[in-house]
C-alpha positions in Angstrom: 136.3 15.9 60.5 133.4 16.9 62.6 135.2 19.9 64.2 134.0 22.4 61.6 130.6 20.9 60.8 128.8 24.2 61.3 130.9 25.6 58.3 131.0 22.3 56.3 127.2 21.6 56.4 126.1 24.9 54.8 128.9 24.7 52.3 127.8 21.1 51.3 124.4 22.4 50.5 125.8 25.0 48.1 128.0 22.4 46.5 125.0 20.0 46.2 123.1 22.6 44.2 126.1 23.4 42.0 126.8 19.7 41.5 123.3 18.5 40.7 122.8 20.1 37.3 126.4 19.5 36.3 126.1 15.8 37.0 123.0 15.6 34.7 124.4 18.0 32.1 127.8 16.2 31.8 126.0 12.9 31.4 123.8 14.4 28.7 126.9 16.0 27.0 128.7 12.6 27.2 125.8 10.7 25.5 125.4 8.6 28.7 122.3 7.8 30.8 121.5 10.8 33.1 121.6 8.5 36.1 125.3 7.7 35.3 126.2 11.3 36.1 124.5 11.2 39.4 126.3 7.9 40.3 129.7 9.6 39.6 128.7 12.6 41.7 127.7 10.4 44.6 130.8 8.3 44.5 133.0 11.3 43.9 131.5 12.9 47.0 131.3 10.0 49.5 134.0 7.5 48.5 136.7 9.8 47.0 135.9 12.3 49.7 136.7 9.8 52.4 139.9 8.4 50.7 141.3 11.7 49.5 143.8 13.8 51.4 142.3 17.0 50.1 140.5 19.1 52.7 138.4 21.2 50.3 138.5 19.4 46.9 135.3 18.0 45.6 135.1 15.2 42.9 132.5 14.2 40.4 131.9 13.5 36.7 134.5 15.3 34.5 133.4 17.8 31.9 136.9 17.6 30.4 136.2 14.0 29.5 132.8 14.5 27.9 134.1 14.4 24.3 136.2 11.3 25.0 133.3 9.6 26.7 130.9 10.5 23.9 133.2 9.0 21.2 134.0 5.9 23.3 130.3 5.1 24.0 129.5 5.6 20.3 132.2 3.1 19.2 132.1 0.6 22.0 128.6 0.7 23.5 127.9 1.6 27.1 128.6 -1.7 28.9 132.0 -2.2 27.2 132.8 1.5 27.9 132.3 0.8 31.6 135.1 -1.8 31.4 137.4 1.0 30.2 136.3 3.2 33.2 137.3 0.4 35.6 140.6 -0.1 33.8 141.2 3.6 33.9 140.7 3.5 37.7 143.2 0.6 38.0 145.8 2.5 35.9 145.3 5.6 38.1 146.1 3.5 41.2 149.2 2.4 39.5 150.1 6.1 38.8 149.7 6.8 42.5 151.9 3.8 43.5 154.5 5.0 41.1 154.3 8.5 42.7 153.3 10.3 39.5 151.4 12.9 41.5 154.6 15.0 41.5 153.6 16.1 37.9 151.3 18.7 39.4 154.2 20.7 40.9 155.6 21.5 37.5 152.8 23.8 36.4 153.6 27.5 37.0 151.5 29.6 39.2 150.5 31.9 36.4 149.0 29.0 34.4 147.1 27.7 37.5 145.7 31.2 38.1 144.8 31.4 34.4 143.0 28.1 34.7 140.9 29.4 37.6 140.1 32.6 35.9 139.3 30.9 32.6 137.0 28.4 34.3 135.3 31.4 36.0 134.7 33.2 32.7 133.5 30.0 31.0 131.0 29.4 33.9 129.6 32.9 33.4 129.4 32.6 29.6 127.8 29.2 29.7 125.1 30.2 32.2 123.9 33.3 30.3 121.5 31.2 28.0 120.2 29.4 31.1 119.6 32.6 32.9 117.2 33.7 30.2 115.5 30.3 29.8 117.3 29.5 26.5 119.0 26.2 27.4 119.3 24.1 24.3 122.8 22.8 25.2 123.6 20.3 28.0 124.8 22.2 31.0 128.0 20.2 31.5 129.3 21.1 28.0 132.1 23.5 28.8 134.0 23.3 25.5 134.0 26.2 23.1 132.6 24.0 20.2 129.4 22.5 21.6 127.8 19.2 20.7 124.7 20.9 19.4 126.8 22.6 16.6 127.0 26.0 18.3 129.8 27.6 20.2 129.9 29.6 23.4 129.3 32.9 21.8 126.8 31.9 19.1 124.8 30.3 22.0 124.8 33.7 23.8 123.9 35.6 20.6 120.9 33.2 20.1 119.8 33.8 23.6 120.1 37.6 23.2 118.2 37.4 19.9 115.5 35.5 21.6 115.4 38.0 24.4 115.2 41.0 22.0 112.5 39.3 19.9 110.4 38.4 23.0 110.9 34.7 22.2 112.1 33.7 25.7 110.8 32.3 28.9 109.5 35.2 31.0 109.2 33.1 34.1 112.7 31.7 33.9 114.2 35.2 33.5 112.2 36.7 36.3 113.0 34.0 38.9 116.7 34.2 37.8 116.7 37.9 38.6 114.9 37.3 41.9 117.5 34.6 42.8 120.4 36.8 41.9 119.0 39.6 44.1 118.6 37.1 47.0 122.2 35.9 46.5 123.7 39.4 46.4 121.6 40.5 49.4 122.7 37.4 51.4 126.4 37.6 50.4 126.9 41.4 50.9 124.4 42.3 53.7 122.6 39.6 55.6 125.6 37.3 56.0 127.1 40.0 58.2 124.0 40.5 60.3 123.8 37.3 62.3 124.8 33.7 62.6 121.4 32.4 61.2 122.3 34.0 57.9 125.6 32.2 57.8 124.1 28.8 58.7 121.3 29.1 56.2 123.0 29.8 52.9 121.7 32.2 50.2 121.7 29.5 47.5 119.3 27.3 49.5 116.9 30.3 50.0 117.2 31.0 46.2 116.4 27.4 45.3 113.4 27.2 47.7 112.1 30.5 46.3 112.5 29.1 42.8 110.5 26.0 43.6 107.7 28.1 45.2 107.7 30.4 42.2 107.2 27.5 39.9 104.4 26.0 41.9 102.6 29.4 42.2 102.9 30.3 38.5 102.7 26.9 36.7 99.2 27.6 35.5 99.7 31.3 34.6 101.5 33.5 32.1 104.9 33.1 33.9 104.7 29.3 33.9 108.1 27.6 33.3 108.3 25.0 30.5 109.5 21.6 31.6 112.7 22.0 29.7 113.7 24.9 32.0 113.5 22.6 35.1 116.0 20.1 36.5 115.4 16.7 35.0 116.4 13.9 37.5 115.2 10.4 36.5 112.2 9.4 38.5 111.6 5.6 38.8 108.1 4.4 39.3 109.1 1.8 41.9 112.1 0.1 43.6 112.7 -2.2 40.6 112.7 0.8 38.4 115.3 2.4 40.5 117.6 -0.7 40.5 117.1 -0.9 36.7 118.9 2.5 36.3 122.2 0.8 37.2 124.4 -0.6 34.4 127.2 -3.1 34.7 130.4 -3.6 32.7 130.6 -6.3 30.0 133.9 -7.8 30.9 133.8 -10.0 27.8 135.0 -6.8 26.0 138.3 -6.7 28.0 140.2 -8.4 25.2 139.4 -5.5 22.8 142.4 -3.2 22.2 140.1 -0.2 21.9 138.8 -0.8 25.4 142.4 -0.7 26.8 143.2 2.4 24.7 140.1 4.2 26.1 140.9 3.1 29.6 144.5 4.5 29.4 143.2 7.7 27.9 140.6 8.1 30.7 143.3 7.4 33.3 145.8 9.9 31.8 143.3 12.8 31.2 141.5 12.3 34.5 144.8 12.2 36.4 146.1 15.3 34.7 142.8 17.2 35.3 142.7 16.1 38.9 146.3 17.2 39.6 145.7 20.6 38.0 142.6 21.0 40.1 144.4 19.9 43.2 147.1 22.6 42.6 144.4 25.2 41.9 142.3 24.2 44.9 145.2 24.4 47.3 145.8 28.0 46.1 142.2 28.8 47.0 142.5 27.2 50.5 142.6 30.1 53.0 144.6 27.8 55.4 147.2 27.0 52.6 147.1 23.2 53.2 148.9 20.9 50.8 147.1 18.0 49.3 149.1 14.7 49.0 148.9 14.2 45.2 149.8 10.5 45.1 147.1 9.7 47.6 144.7 11.8 45.5 145.5 9.6 42.5 144.8 6.5 44.6 141.5 7.9 45.8 140.4 8.9 42.3 141.4 5.4 41.0 139.3 3.7 43.6 136.4 6.0 42.8 136.6 5.3 39.1 136.7 1.5 39.7 133.5 1.6 41.8 131.8 4.1 39.4 132.5 1.9 36.4 131.3 -1.2 38.2 127.8 0.2 38.8 127.3 2.3 35.7 128.8 5.7 36.5 130.9 8.1 34.5 134.6 8.7 35.0 135.5 10.9 38.0 138.0 13.7 38.6 138.4 16.5 41.1 136.3 19.4 39.8 137.4 23.0 40.2 133.8 24.3 39.9 132.6 22.3 42.9 135.8 22.8 44.8 135.8 26.6 44.4 132.1 26.7 45.4 133.0 24.8 48.5 135.8 27.2 49.4 133.6 30.3 48.7 130.9 28.9 50.9 133.2 28.4 53.9 133.9 24.7 53.7 136.8 23.8 56.0 137.3 20.0 55.8 136.5 17.0 53.5 133.3 16.6 55.4 131.6 19.1 53.2 132.5 17.0 50.1 131.3 13.8 51.8 128.0 15.3 53.0 127.3 16.8 49.5 127.6 13.2 48.2 125.1 12.0 50.8 122.7 14.8 49.8 122.9 13.7 46.2 122.2 10.1 47.2 119.3 10.9 49.5 117.7 13.3 47.2 117.9 11.0 44.2 116.4 8.1 46.2 113.8 10.0 48.2 112.8 13.2 46.5 113.7 13.1 42.8 110.3 14.7 42.0 111.0 17.7 44.2 114.4 18.2 42.5 112.6 18.4 39.2 110.8 21.5 40.4 114.0 23.5 40.6 114.3 26.1 37.7 117.7 25.8 35.9 117.8 29.6 35.7 118.1 29.8 39.5 121.0 27.4 39.4 122.5 29.6 36.7 122.3 32.6 39.1 124.2 30.6 41.7 126.9 29.6 39.2 127.2 33.3 38.1 128.4 34.1 41.6 130.8 31.2 41.6 132.2 32.2 38.3 132.6 35.9 39.3 134.6 35.0 42.4 137.0 32.9 40.3 137.4 35.6 37.7 137.4 38.9 39.5 138.6 41.8 37.2 141.1 42.9 39.8 143.1 39.7 39.2 143.9 40.8 35.6 145.4 44.1 36.9 147.4 42.2 39.6 148.8 39.8 37.1 149.7 42.6 34.7 151.7 44.4 37.4 153.7 41.3 38.1 155.3 41.7 34.7 155.2 40.0 31.3 156.7 36.8 32.5 153.6 36.2 34.7 151.0 37.9 32.6 151.6 36.3 29.2 151.2 32.7 30.3 148.2 33.8 32.5 146.4 35.5 29.6 147.2 32.8 27.1 145.8 30.2 29.5 142.6 32.2 30.0 142.0 32.8 26.3 142.9 29.2 25.5 140.4 27.8 27.9 137.6 30.1 26.6 138.2 29.3 22.9 139.1 25.6 23.2 138.7 23.6 26.4 140.4 23.2 29.8 143.3 20.9 29.0 144.2 22.6 25.7 144.1 26.0 27.3 146.4 24.8 30.1 148.7 23.2 27.6 149.0 26.5 25.7 149.7 28.4 28.9 152.3 25.8 29.9 154.0 26.0 26.5 154.4 29.8 26.8 155.6 29.4 30.4 158.3 27.0 29.3 159.4 29.4 26.6 159.7 32.2 29.2 161.8 29.9 31.4 164.0 28.8 28.5 164.7 32.5 27.8 165.7 33.1 31.4 167.6 29.9 31.6 169.6 30.9 28.6 170.6 34.1 30.4 171.5 32.4 33.7 171.7 28.9 35.0 169.4 28.0 37.8 169.6 25.5 40.7 168.8 25.1 44.4 171.7 24.6 46.8 171.3 23.8 50.4 174.3 24.3 52.8 174.6 22.4 56.0 172.5 19.7 57.6 170.5 19.6 60.8 172.6 20.2 63.9 171.9 20.0 67.6 170.9 23.7 67.9 168.4 23.4 65.1 170.2 25.9 62.8 169.9 25.4 59.0 171.3 27.5 56.2 169.8 27.5 52.8 171.4 29.5 50.0 169.4 30.2 46.8 171.1 30.3 43.5 171.5 33.2 41.1 168.3 32.2 39.3 165.4 30.2 40.9 162.4 29.2 38.8 159.2 27.2 39.1 161.2 24.2 38.1 162.7 24.3 41.6 159.3 24.6 43.3 158.9 20.9 44.2 162.5 20.7 45.6 162.2 23.9 47.7 158.7 22.9 49.0 160.0 19.5 50.0 163.1 21.0 51.8 161.0 23.5 53.7 158.3 21.0 54.7 161.1 18.7 56.1 162.3 21.5 58.6 161.6 20.3 62.1 159.6 22.4 64.7 161.5 24.9 66.8 164.3 25.2 64.2 166.2 28.3 62.9 166.4 28.8 59.2 168.9 31.2 57.6 167.7 31.9 54.0 170.5 33.6 52.0 169.4 35.4 48.8 172.5 37.6 48.4 173.5 35.9 45.2 170.0 35.7 43.8 169.1 37.9 40.8 165.9 36.2 39.5 163.3 34.7 41.8 160.2 33.3 40.2 156.9 34.4 41.6 156.0 30.8 42.4 159.0 30.6 44.8 157.9 33.8 46.5 154.4 32.4 47.0 155.9 29.2 48.5 157.9 31.4 50.9 154.8 33.4 51.8 152.8 30.2 52.5 155.7 28.8 54.5 156.0 31.9 56.5 152.5 31.2 57.9 153.3 27.6 58.5 156.6 28.5 60.2 154.8 30.7 62.8 152.6 27.7 63.7 155.6 25.4 63.9 157.8 27.9 65.9 160.4 28.1 63.1 162.5 31.3 63.1 163.5 32.6 59.6 166.3 35.0 59.1 166.3 36.4 55.6 169.8 37.5 54.4 170.0 39.8 51.4 172.5 42.4 50.0 170.3 45.1 51.5 170.4 43.7 55.1 168.9 41.1 57.4 165.2 40.7 58.3 163.9 38.2 60.8 160.5 36.6 60.2 159.4 39.0 57.5 155.6 39.7 57.3 155.5 39.4 53.5 158.1 38.0 51.2 156.2 39.4 48.2 156.6 43.0 49.5 160.2 42.4 50.6 161.4 41.2 47.2 159.4 43.7 45.1 160.9 46.6 47.1 164.4 45.6 46.0 165.1 46.7 42.5 168.2 44.5 42.0 166.1 41.4 42.5 163.9 40.6 39.5 160.6 38.8 40.3 
């Protein structure tokens, strides 16, 4: 884990600055003590990071659970709610033992890409008010209908009206623009000039600049109001710090509502985690595959510990994970170190953290959101055809106008309809001919139609191939090949070169050995629909 520390350490700093306001904002949006969000962030980073098999995934308090947590705390009280968090963790461990992690493989690639794009757009839209110092809503509230009675777009309109009428924080907007300039300069110019600019990340420079700006202007016309700064709880002494922890009231374990809440937390947190794992693996430049059952076990352990000491429920979080990838994180060490940064800063320098302008953090999240939702992706998905584009765009729109899980559910529903249409036209199955023999030769024949339903089986068969083997992949009978399967073949092509596996691709147009790109190969053959 220490092999790539020079990449992981700078990445962990960026993830720390992304995670800090989200931990606080999600706690506020959940109606929980602010410290509970920090507890979940620390445990998600350190404990879940150590137990997880994900190389670049980062866990913390779940925005997707905020509405469930808010309702549960209101009806149960906080200490009984913590019992439900512990029970949710135990149920997640049971899911892992029962190997329920395979569920993640049954979400089509177009929906996962729509999820990433939708989250990127939501991040940008939600940060616009903070950028201009108009931050009435908790930062962790990513749902379209917000807890303050506004929605995503009315909040932006209110911020723009305040901007046009001059009723906004000049200092917050100015330092946000300065921070954005620093980030763009660092990302596009300085990072290519020398190793020092790669080691010291732009977000760190932007945050330090923001703190200096606040200190220099706090008595002038550009002074930032307190509500435009990070608000970490600052205890007066050690006893005050210990007093921030809460503990579950296990006398409430006999209440049916506690069990229902615990099962709901386990189910929603597991689904959100598996979706984020699938999305994060797609972002991984090295195309590593996260063991999903182990991830459920790690998340369950994290939720048990979080609930035992007063923390919120934990999931893997795509915002932090994508920030980790974009900042060059290579191994789980970046997630673990970010957790230690949260712990050390909350214990040692909470007053310093409270000097950070929220608008600077909004600028950082703007960059994260843009990298997730680049406009060129819409064009790429459109060129792939309606079977890929429609589920993709439905997922994006669904996430923007509802929330993460509802948007994914809508995209999945459309994807299933597309598959049912294709399945009505042609049956689909995966057939493997022959077994391993002494010369290492294996023949795999794909059926007339292969869809994302076959993704798990194909991925399992390919991963089982031994090193130094010879695979003959016959697609002469295949007339429909889902884009998910092509992506699996592209990813496996990279793995095969590392494992000295020779691949002979047999089609009606000829034979190709070790093709550079399966995507290009199949799209150049008009008789094979993708």
